[in-house]
C-alpha positions in Angstrom: 3.3 37.0 26.5 1.8 37.6 23.0 1.6 41.3 22.0 -1.0 43.3 20.0 -1.9 46.9 19.5 -5.2 48.8 19.7 -5.1 51.6 17.2 -7.6 53.9 19.0 -6.9 53.4 22.7 -3.2 52.5 22.9 -1.8 55.9 24.0 -4.8 56.7 26.3 -4.4 53.3 28.2 -0.7 54.0 28.7 -1.3 57.5 30.1 -3.9 56.2 32.5 -1.7 53.4 33.7 1.2 55.9 34.3 -1.1 58.3 36.4 -2.4 55.4 38.5 1.2 54.2 39.3 2.3 57.6 40.6 1.4 61.1 39.8 5.0 62.1 40.6 6.6 59.6 38.2 7.3 61.1 34.8 7.2 58.7 31.8 10.6 58.0 30.5 10.9 59.8 27.2 12.9 56.9 25.6 10.2 54.5 26.8 7.5 56.6 25.4 9.3 57.0 22.1 9.9 53.2 22.0 6.2 52.5 22.6 5.3 55.0 19.9 7.7 53.2 17.5 6.1 49.8 18.4 2.6 51.3 17.9 3.4 52.7 14.5 5.2 49.6 13.4 2.7 47.0 14.5 -0.5 48.9 13.8 0.6 49.5 10.2 2.4 46.2 9.5 0.3 43.0 8.8 1.6 41.2 11.9 -0.4 40.1 15.0 0.7 42.1 18.1 -0.3 41.8 21.8 0.4 43.6 25.1 0.5 41.3 28.1 1.4 42.0 31.7 3.7 39.7 33.7 0.8 37.8 35.1 -0.2 36.6 31.6 -3.2 38.9 31.3 -3.8 40.3 27.9 -4.1 44.1 27.9 -4.5 44.9 24.2 -4.3 43.3 20.8 -4.4 44.5 17.2 -6.7 43.6 14.3 -4.1 41.2 12.8 -4.2 39.2 16.1 -8.0 39.0 16.0 -7.9 37.9 12.4 -5.3 35.2 13.1 -7.1 33.6 16.1 -10.7 34.5 15.2 -11.6 36.4 18.5 -13.0 39.9 18.9 -11.0 42.3 21.0 -13.7 42.4 23.8 -13.5 38.6 24.1 -9.7 38.7 24.7 -8.9 41.7 26.9 -8.4 40.6 30.5 -8.1 36.9 29.7 -5.0 34.9 30.3 -2.8 34.2 27.4 -2.7 30.4 28.3 -6.3 30.2 27.2 -5.1 30.4 23.5 -2.3 28.0 23.8 -2.5 24.2 23.1 -2.5 22.2 26.3 0.7 20.4 25.5 2.6 23.7 25.3 1.3 25.2 28.6 4.3 24.0 30.6 6.7 25.1 27.9 5.2 28.6 27.9 5.6 28.9 31.7 9.3 27.9 31.5 10.0 30.2 28.6 8.2 33.1 30.3 10.6 32.8 33.2 13.6 33.1 30.9 11.8 36.0 29.1 11.5 38.0 32.3 15.2 37.6 33.0 16.6 38.3 29.6 13.9 40.9 28.6 14.0 39.4 25.1 12.1 36.6 23.3 13.3 35.4 19.9 11.6 32.8 17.6 9.8 30.9 20.4 7.7 28.3 18.6 4.4 27.0 20.1 1.0 25.8 19.1 -2.1 28.0 19.6 -5.8 27.3 19.2 -8.2 29.5 17.2 -11.8 30.1 18.1 -12.8 27.5 15.6 -10.4 25.0 17.3 -8.0 25.1 14.4 -4.4 24.4 15.4 -1.8 27.0 14.5 1.9 26.9 14.8 3.3 30.3 15.5 6.8 31.9 16.2 6.9 34.6 18.8 9.3 37.5 19.2 9.1 40.0 22.0 10.6 42.4 24.5 9.8 43.6 28.1 9.6 47.3 28.7 9.0 49.0 32.1 6.4 51.7 32.7 7.0 53.0 36.2 7.0 50.1 38.5 5.1 47.9 36.1 6.7 45.8 33.2 4.8 44.6 30.2 5.6 42.2 27.4 5.3 43.4 23.8 5.3 40.6 21.3 4.6 39.8 17.6 3.3 36.5 16.3 4.2 34.9 12.9 2.0 32.1 11.5 4.5 29.4 10.5 1.9 26.6 10.2 2.4 26.0 6.5 6.2 26.2 7.0 6.1 23.5 9.5 3.8 21.4 7.3 6.3 21.8 4.4 9.2 20.9 6.7 7.5 17.8 7.8 6.7 16.9 4.2 10.4 17.3 3.3 11.4 15.1 6.2 8.9 12.5 5.2 10.1 12.7 1.6 13.7 12.2 2.7 12.7 9.2 4.8 10.9 7.7 1.8 13.8 8.6 -0.5 16.3 6.8 1.7 14.1 3.8 2.7 12.2 2.9 -0.5 13.1 -0.4 -2.1 13.2 1.2 -5.6 16.4 2.9 -6.7 16.3 6.6 -7.2 18.7 8.7 -9.2 18.5 12.5 -9.6 20.5 14.5 -12.1 20.8 18.2 -12.9 19.6 19.7 -16.2 22.9 18.6 -17.8 22.2 15.0 -16.8 25.0 14.9 -14.1 24.1 12.8 -11.1 23.5 14.9 -8.0 21.9 12.4 -5.7 21.1 8.7 -5.3 19.4 6.8 -2.5 20.4 3.7 -0.5 18.4 1.4 -2.8 20.4 2.6 -5.8 23.6 1.5 -4.1 22.0 -1.8 -3.1 20.8 -2.6 -6.6 23.8 -1.4 -8.7 26.6 -1.9 -6.1 27.8 1.6 -7.0 28.5 3.9 -4.0 27.4 7.5 -4.0 31.0 8.6 -4.4 31.3 6.3 -7.5 28.5 8.1 -9.3 28.0 11.7 -8.1 28.8 14.2 -10.8 28.8 11.5 -13.5 26.4 10.7 -16.3 23.9 7.8 -15.9 25.4 6.3 -19.0 27.9 4.6 -16.7 25.1 2.1 -16.2 24.7 1.4 -19.9 24.6 -2.3 -20.7 25.3 -1.9 -24.4 22.3 -4.3 -25.1 20.2 -1.5 -26.6 20.9 0.2 -29.9 21.4 3.9 -30.2 17.9 4.1 -31.7 16.4 2.8 -28.5 17.9 5.7 -26.5 17.1 8.2 -29.1 13.4 7.2 -29.1 13.4 7.2 -25.3 14.8 10.7 -25.0 12.5 12.0 -27.8 9.5 10.6 -26.0 10.7 11.9 -22.6 11.2 15.5 -23.9 7.7 15.4 -25.5 5.8 13.9 -22.5 8.0 14.8 -19.5 8.0 11.2 -18.5 9.0 7.7 -19.9 8.6 4.2 -18.5 9.7 0.9 -19.7 11.9 -2.1 -19.4 15.6 -1.6 -19.9 18.8 -3.5 -19.4 21.5 -1.9 -17.3 24.9 -2.9 -15.9 25.9 -3.3 -12.2 29.3 -2.3 -11.0 30.4 -5.9 -11.2 29.6 -5.9 -14.9 26.5 -8.1 -14.5 23.7 -7.1 -16.8 20.2 -7.1 -15.3 16.7 -6.1 -16.4 15.0 -3.2 -14.6 11.7 -1.3 -14.8 12.6 2.3 -15.2 10.5 5.5 -14.8 12.1 8.8 -15.8 10.4 12.2 -15.1 11.4 15.7 -15.9 11.2 18.5 -13.3 10.7 22.0 -14.7 10.8 25.4 -13.1 8.1 28.1 -13.4 9.5 29.1 -16.8 9.1 25.6 -18.1 12.9 25.1 -18.2 14.3 21.7 -17.3 15.9 21.7 -13.8 16.2 18.0 -13.0 15.7 14.4 -14.2 14.5 11.8 -11.7 14.9 8.2 -12.5 13.1 5.5 -10.4 13.9 1.9 -11.1 13.6 -1.7 -9.7 15.4 -4.9 -10.5 13.0 -7.2 -12.2 15.3 -10.2 -12.7 13.2 -12.5 -10.5 10.0 -11.2 -12.1 11.3 -12.0 -15.6 12.5 -15.4 -14.5 9.1 -16.1 -13.0 7.3 -14.9 -16.1 9.4 -17.1 -18.2 8.7 -20.1 -16.0 5.0 -19.3 -15.8 4.8 -18.9 -19.5 6.4 -22.3 -20.0 4.2 -24.0 -17.5 1.1 -22.3 -19.0 1.9 -23.7 -22.5 3.5 -27.0 -21.8 2.6 -30.3 -20.1 4.5 -30.6 -16.8 5.1 -34.4 -17.2 6.2 -34.7 -20.8 7.3 -31.1 -21.6 5.1 -31.4 -24.7 2.8 -28.5 -25.7 -0.5 -28.5 -23.9 -3.9 -27.7 -25.4 -3.3 -23.9 -25.2 0.0 -24.0 -27.2 -1.5 -26.7 -29.5 -4.3 -24.4 -30.5 -1.9 -21.6 -31.2 0.4 -23.8 -33.3 -2.6 -25.3 -35.1 -3.8 -21.9 -36.2 -0.4 -21.0 -37.5 -0.2 -24.4 -39.4 -3.6 -23.8 -40.9 -2.5 -20.3 -42.2 0.5 -21.9 -43.9 -1.6 -24.7 -45.3 -4.0 -22.1 -46.7 -1.2 -20.1 -48.3 0.5 -23.1 -49.8 -2.6 -25.0 -51.0 -2.0 -28.2 -49.1 -3.9 -30.4 -46.6 -3.3 -30.7 -42.9 -4.3 -33.5 -40.5 -5.2 -33.4 -36.8 -5.0 -36.8 -35.1 -6.4 -37.3 -31.6 -5.0 -40.3 -29.7 -6.6 -41.9 -26.7 -4.6 -44.4 -24.5 -7.2 -47.1 -23.8 -5.6 -48.9 -20.9 -3.8 -46.1 -18.9 -6.1 -46.6 -15.9 -5.3 -50.3 -15.8 -1.6 -49.5 -15.8 -2.0 -47.0 -13.0 -4.1 -49.4 -10.9 -1.7 -52.3 -11.5 1.7 -50.6 -11.2 1.0 -47.3 -9.6 0.9 -43.7 -10.9 4.7 -43.3 -10.8 5.3 -46.1 -13.3 2.2 -45.1 -15.2 3.7 -41.6 -15.6 7.0 -43.1 -16.7 5.2 -45.1 -19.4 3.5 -41.9 -20.7 7.0 -40.1 -20.8 8.5 -43.1 -22.8 5.5 -43.1 -25.2 5.8 -39.3 -25.7 9.5 -39.6 -26.7 8.7 -42.4 -29.2 5.8 -40.5 -30.8 8.1 -37.4 -31.0 10.6 -39.4 -33.0 8.2 -40.4 -35.8 6.9 -37.0 -36.7 8.6 -34.3 -38.7 10.2 -31.2 -37.4 7.4 -28.9 -38.5 4.7 -31.3 -37.0 3.3 -30.9 -33.5 2.8 -33.5 -30.8 0.9 -32.3 -27.7 -0.5 -33.9 -24.6 -4.0 -32.4 -23.9 -5.1 -34.6 -21.0 -4.0 -37.5 -18.8 -4.5 -40.1 -21.5 -4.9 -38.1 -24.7 -2.3 -36.9 -27.2 -2.8 -34.8 -30.4 -0.6 -34.8 -33.5 -0.8 -32.1 -36.1 0.7 -33.2 -39.4 1.7 -30.0 -41.2 1.6 -31.2 -44.8 -0.4 -34.1 -46.3 0.4 -34.6 -49.9 -2.2 -37.2 -50.5 -5.0 -38.1 -48.1 -4.9 -41.7 -49.2 -1.4 -41.9 -47.7 -2.8 -41.3 -44.2 -3.3 -45.0 -43.7 0.5 -45.5 -43.7 1.0 -42.7 -41.2 -1.7 -44.1 -38.9 -0.1 -47.6 -39.1 3.2 -46.1 -38.1 1.6 -44.4 -35.1 -0.1 -47.6 -34.0 3.1 -49.6 -34.3 4.9 -47.1 -32.2 2.3 -47.1 -29.5 2.1 -51.0 -29.4 5.9 -51.3 -28.8 6.5 -53.0 -25.5 7.7 -50.8 -22.6 9.9 -52.2 -19.8 9.2 -50.8 -16.4 11.0 -52.3 -13.3 11.3 -55.7 -15.1 7.6 -55.5 -16.0 6.6 -55.5 -19.7 3.8 -53.2 -20.5 1.8 -53.0 -23.7 -0.3 -50.0 -24.6 -3.3 -49.9 -26.8 -5.0 -46.8 -28.3 -7.7 -45.4 -30.6 -7.3 -42.6 -33.1 -9.6 -39.9 -34.5 -8.6 -37.9 -37.6 -9.9 -34.7 -39.2 -8.5 -33.1 -42.3 -8.1 -29.4 -43.2 -10.0 -27.9 -45.1 -12.4 -30.8 -45.6 -13.5 -31.1 -42.0 -13.3 -27.6 -40.8 -12.0 -24.1 -41.5 -11.3 -23.1 -37.8 -8.8 -24.7 -35.4 -11.6 -25.4 -32.8 -13.6 -27.2 -35.5 -10.7 -29.4 -36.5 -9.9 -30.4 -32.9 -13.5 -31.0 -32.1 -14.1 -33.1 -35.2 -11.0 -35.2 -34.6 -12.3 -35.9 -31.0 -15.7 -36.8 -32.5 -14.0 -39.3 -34.8 -12.0 -40.6 -31.8 -15.2 -41.1 -29.9 -16.6 -43.2 -32.8 -13.4 -45.2 -33.0 -13.5 -46.1 -29.3 -16.9 -47.6 -29.9 -15.3 -50.1 -32.2 -12.8 -51.4 -29.6 -9.1 -51.1 -29.0 -6.5 -50.1 -31.7 -9.2 -48.6 -34.0 -9.3 -45.3 -35.9 -11.9 -43.2 -37.6 -11.9 -40.2 -40.0 -14.4 -37.5 -39.4 -16.9 -38.1 -42.2 -19.0 -34.9 -42.3 -18.0 -32.1 -44.6 -19.6 -29.4 -42.4 -21.4 -29.4 -39.1 -24.6 -27.6 -38.4 -22.6 -24.9 -36.5 -20.5 -24.2 -39.5 -23.6 -23.8 -41.7 -25.1 -21.4 -39.2 -21.8 -19.4 -39.0 -21.7 -19.0 -42.8 -25.3 -17.9 -42.8 -24.7 -15.4 -40.0 -21.7 -13.9 -41.8 -23.8 -13.5 -44.9 -26.6 -11.8 -42.9 -24.2 -9.4 -41.2 -22.8 -8.2 -44.6 -26.4 -7.7 -45.8 -27.2 -5.8 -42.6 -24.2 -3.4 -43.1 -25.3 -2.8 -46.7 -28.9 -2.0 -45.6 -28.0 0.1 -42.5 -29.8 -2.4 -40.2 -27.3 -1.7 -37.3 -28.5 1.0 -34.9 -27.0 2.6 -31.8 -28.9 2.6 -28.6 -28.0 4.5 -25.4 -28.1 3.4 -21.8 -28.0 6.3 -19.3 -25.2 6.7 -16.8 -26.1 8.3 -13.5 -24.2 10.2 -10.9 -24.9 8.1 -7.8 -25.0 11.1 -5.4 -26.8 13.8 -7.4 -28.9 11.4 -9.6 -28.0 13.6 -12.6 -27.5 12.0 -16.0 -23.9 12.4 -16.8 -23.8 10.5 -20.1 -24.6 7.2 -21.7 -23.0 4.1 -23.1 -23.5 3.5 -26.8 -24.7 0.0 -27.4 -25.1 -1.8 -30.7 -28.5 -3.2 -31.8 -29.4 -5.1 -35.0 -32.8 -4.1 -36.4 -33.3 -7.5 -38.1 -36.0 -7.4 -40.8 -37.3 -10.8 -39.7 -36.3 -11.2 -36.0 -36.8 -7.6 -34.8 -34.3 -5.9 -32.5 -31.4 -8.2 -31.7 -29.0 -7.6 -28.7 -25.2 -8.1 -29.2 -25.2 -11.6 -27.5 -27.0 -12.9 -30.7 -24.4 -11.7 -33.2 -21.4 -9.9 -31.7 -19.2 -13.0 -31.6 -19.6 -13.4 -35.4 -19.2 -9.7 -36.0 -16.0 -9.4 -33.9 -14.2 -12.3 -35.7 -14.5 -10.6 -39.1 -13.3 -7.4 -40.7 -16.9 -6.2 -40.6 -16.3 -5.0 -37.0 -14.0 -2.3 -38.3 -16.8 -1.0 -40.6 -19.6 -1.3 -37.9 -17.3 0.1 -35.1 -16.5 3.2 -37.1 -20.2 3.8 -37.8 -21.0 3.4 -34.1 -18.4 6.0 -33.2 -19.7 8.4 -35.9 -23.4 8.1 -34.8 -22.6 8.4 -31.1 -20.4 11.5 -31.6 -23.0 13.2 -33.9 -25.8 12.5 -31.4 -24.0 13.7 -28.4 -22.8 16.8 -30.2 -26.5 17.5 -30.9 -27.4 16.9 -27.2 -24.7 19.2 -26.0 -25.5 22.0 -28.5 -29.2 21.9 -27.7 -28.6 21.9 -23.9 -30.6 18.6 -23.7 -27.6 17.0 -22.0 -25.0 19.7 -21.4 -21.5 18.4 -21.4 -22.8 14.8 -21.6 -20.3 12.1 -22.3 -20.8 9.1 -24.5 -18.9 5.8 -23.8 -18.1 3.6 -26.8 -16.6 0.1 -26.6 -13.6 -0.8 -28.7 -13.4 -4.4 -29.9 -10.1 -6.2 -30.0 -10.0 -6.0 -33.8 -10.4 -2.2 -33.6 -7.5 -2.0 -31.1 -5.3 -4.1 -33.5 -6.3 -1.9 -36.4 -3.3 0.4 -37.0 -5.6 3.2 -38.2 -7.8 3.4 -35.1 -6.2 6.6 -33.7 -6.6 8.5 -37.0 -10.1 7.2 -37.3 -11.1 8.6 -34.0 -9.4 11.9 -34.6 -11.2 12.2 -38.0 -14.6 11.5 -36.4 -14.1 14.1 -33.7 -13.1 16.6 -36.3 -16.0 15.8 -38.5 -18.6 15.8 -35.7 -17.1 18.7 -33.8 -17.6 16.8 -30.6 -15.1 17.8 -27.9 -12.7 15.0 -27.2 -13.4 15.2 -23.4 -17.0 14.1 -24.2 -15.9 10.8 -25.8 -15.0 7.9 -23.5 -13.5 4.8 -25.1 -13.9 1.5 -23.3 -11.7 -1.5 -23.7 -12.6 -4.8 -22.0 -10.0 -6.0 -19.5 -9.5 -9.3 -21.4 -8.3 -7.3 -24.5 -5.7 -5.5 -22.4 -4.2 -8.8 -21.2 -3.7 -10.1 -24.7 -1.3 -7.4 -25.7 -0.6 -5.1 -22.8 2.2 -3.0 -24.4 0.2 -2.4 -27.6 -2.8 -1.2 -25.6 -0.6 1.1 -23.5 0.8 2.6 -26.6 -2.7 3.1 -28.1 -3.9 4.7 -24.9 -1.0 7.1 -24.7 -1.7 8.2 -28.3 -5.4 8.7 -27.6 -4.6 10.6 -24.4 -2.9 13.3 -26.3 -6.2 14.3 -27.9 -7.9 14.5 -24.5 -10.2 11.5 -25.1 -11.3 9.8 -21.9 -10.3 6.1 -21.4 -11.9 3.4 -19.4 -11.4 -0.3 -18.6 -14.7 -2.2 -19.1 -15.7 -5.5 -17.3 -13.0 -4.8 -14.7 -12.4 -7.7 -12.4 -13.0 -10.5 -14.9 -9.7 -10.5 -16.8 -7.3 -11.4 -14.0 -5.0 -8.5 -15.1 -1.8 -7.8 -13.1 -2.0 -4.6 -11.0 1.6 -3.9 -12.0 0.4 -3.4 -15.6 -2.9 -1.7 -14.7 -1.1 1.2 -13.0 0.8 1.9 -16.3 -2.4 2.6 -18.3 -3.3 6.3 -18.6 -6.9 5.6 -17.9 -9.7 7.7 -16.4 -12.3 5.2 -15.3 -12.8 1.6 -14.1 -16.1 -0.1 -14.9 -17.1 -2.8 -12.5 -18.4 -5.9 -14.3 -22.1 -6.5 -13.7 -21.4 -10.1 -12.5 -20.1 -8.6 -9.2 -23.2 -6.3 -8.9 -25.9 -8.9 -9.2 -25.7 -10.1 -5.6 -23.7 -7.3 -4.1 -26.3 -6.4 -1.6 -26.3 -10.0 -0.2 -23.2 -11.8 -1.2 -20.2 -11.1 1.1 -17.6 -12.1 -1.5 -19.2 -9.7 -4.1 -19.2 -7.0 -1.5 -15.5 -7.5 -0.8 -14.7 -7.5 -4.5 -16.7 -4.4 -5.3 -15.2 -2.5 -2.4 -11.7 -3.5 -3.4 -12.2 -2.4 -7.0 -13.6 0.9 -5.9 -10.8 1.5 -3.5 -8.3 0.5 -6.1 -9.8 3.0 -8.6 -9.8 5.8 -6.1 -6.3 5.0 -5.1 -5.2 5.4 -8.7 -7.2 8.7 -9.0 -9.9 7.2 -11.3 -13.6 7.5 -11.6 -15.5 4.2 -10.9 -18.8 3.2 -12.5 -20.9 0.1 -11.7 -22.9 -1.5 -14.6 -25.8 -3.9 -14.3 -27.5 -2.0 -11.4 -31.1 -3.3 -11.5 -32.4 -2.9 -8.0 -32.7 -0.2 -5.4 -30.9 -2.5 -2.9 -27.9 -2.6 -5.2 -27.9 1.2 -5.7 -28.2 1.8 -1.9 -25.3 -0.6 -1.1 -23.0 1.1 -3.7 -24.1 4.6 -2.5 -23.8 3.9 1.3 -20.8 1.5 1.5 -18.5 2.5 -1.3 -17.1 5.6 -3.0 -18.5 4.5 -6.4 -19.1 7.6 -8.6 -21.6 6.4 -11.2 -24.0 3.6 -12.0 -25.7 2.2 -15.1 -28.4 -0.3 -15.4 -32.1 -1.2 -15.7 -32.9 0.4 -12.4 -33.0 3.6 -14.3 -33.4 2.5 -17.9 -32.7 -0.1 -20.5 -30.8 0.9 -23.6 -32.9 3.3 -25.7 -33.0 4.6 -29.2 -32.2 8.3 -29.8 -35.8 9.6 -29.5 -36.6 7.5 -26.4 -33.3 8.6 -24.8 -34.1 12.2 -25.3 -37.5 11.6 -23.8 -35.9 9.8 -20.9 -33.6 12.8 -20.2 -36.6 15.2 -20.0 -38.6 12.8 -17.8 -35.7 12.1 -15.5 -34.8 15.8 -15.1 -38.4 16.7 -14.3 -38.7 13.9 -11.7 -35.3 13.9 -10.1 
């Protein structure tokens, strides 16, 4: 049923067949000419051709047929055509063959065939039946339409997704006229397809955004071919709602714009939930007062204003002495009611700029913004005591509350918010030792920690001046090939008295000062210079160096220019520099980090999220980052070969990274068991840790590369 042509023996076979049929039968000239035409056409054209008798026996094939199915001619001649057809199509081919015999023609018959290597092919068959004497034979060509079928299925699947996705989709032509929308678009906006087809998407405009917003959006879109962000749009009813919108440009082969595709989702409930979560995160659920988190933020702000205006500030910690007795005697419901009444009373005696917070079940904190004279604090404290001691009537029961107070003063008792809070609690603890309704001021000018902090800051400045900070390098290994692919640059302090110090001894002090900008820039410069040298000398060809950016560096508006200047100065290719940002830094200011990453991406610098899995970041935000790599925190690697929870977490992180098209590296690999688990049970790409090497100085790192390559 499937036809092909033998260039050398085609005419000879036909003549022998005709003689065997009957010496007295003359071959019809038209038939012969037809065969010659077939032979010329299919021997010269790149199409598979076969000659098959009515019993399904293959008589001849051409080279294109052999190339398509992978069989040599001698393997095929004399076999049945059904041998090369998928089993599910055998019955179809028999039915179609019967019709073929009757009509003498076969047009675009689609079936599945099997190659010699068991590869499935979808082919379209066209053929005719011609008679030679008393015998008829089928002459057919095959067309491989496998890819066409795959493409058709993809289109069908895309249409199913288009119509059934929960996200609204809007497609416009190059002039921004709407040409298609999906069902979710109608469901979200309440506009029908007829309402919007041919119109501009501006019909959804909410008027909440200024013209500048849209100008910036279109400018960014034209430069990057995509834009994503929150936007307010208007439904058909006129209701304004927030949505998360992604816009992408589709271009033709010439780079000309053909379409715009907008994909969006209604995030009203998400925004409402975020608002509620934010409120509950920062406020006490019972009294609606600020909790410790919001108190700390407000205290820092108050301290900044006190510093700028040269005035004092007071932190008063209040402990309710007999709250447990009230709960035990009257129950928790009345006990909570007493706390609410007390909170309202205390709120009434403080000024608008002051802060009242509830930081635990029985503890309040008051921040007094401006203290003119510290001696006047006794009057304020008396007012607080009098308010607390006022009787509270609960279900005809009169309750009297007692309390103790601890006071710390800025700047006398601390220059940091944590210090002021801790010192007021220390004073409160001392007051409680005296009995009920007592108060104490914190009477130390500075704690031992504060002295150590000042000394550390002095030593760091001295270290910068004397170039005591040094960059060490810990190798990063391809888990499969064992090849060194790069290293992480790690800061060390070559202290003149204490020797080499690791970051845990000083990084907290360094990162909370402007010195991190100076040291961070030097680390980048040293790392890029060193890896340029390694690449140029073929010591580590195309090696990549990973450098961590601290939060202060991210917040530095000049960081992008700094990195570009260092790359230009060192001549290191941007693709060989990988910048790491810890997950916790991302969470603090997601939008700012996204903007920073997008700017860095333009220069081809690689980007990674460090300590991934420890920052509780939302996946809805992670997918927005234009990153290249996830780095699994070492806390999950320590027991990964034994602990089931760590195994599950590591597998999930690796699968997440792979699903987002990212590289994944595990840090803190110290044992062969950890390496074997990662290699045999996950798709982790790279590892880093003491199993191969600790962090090394430049000379030792070069020696390690040589040793490793010789012994790999």
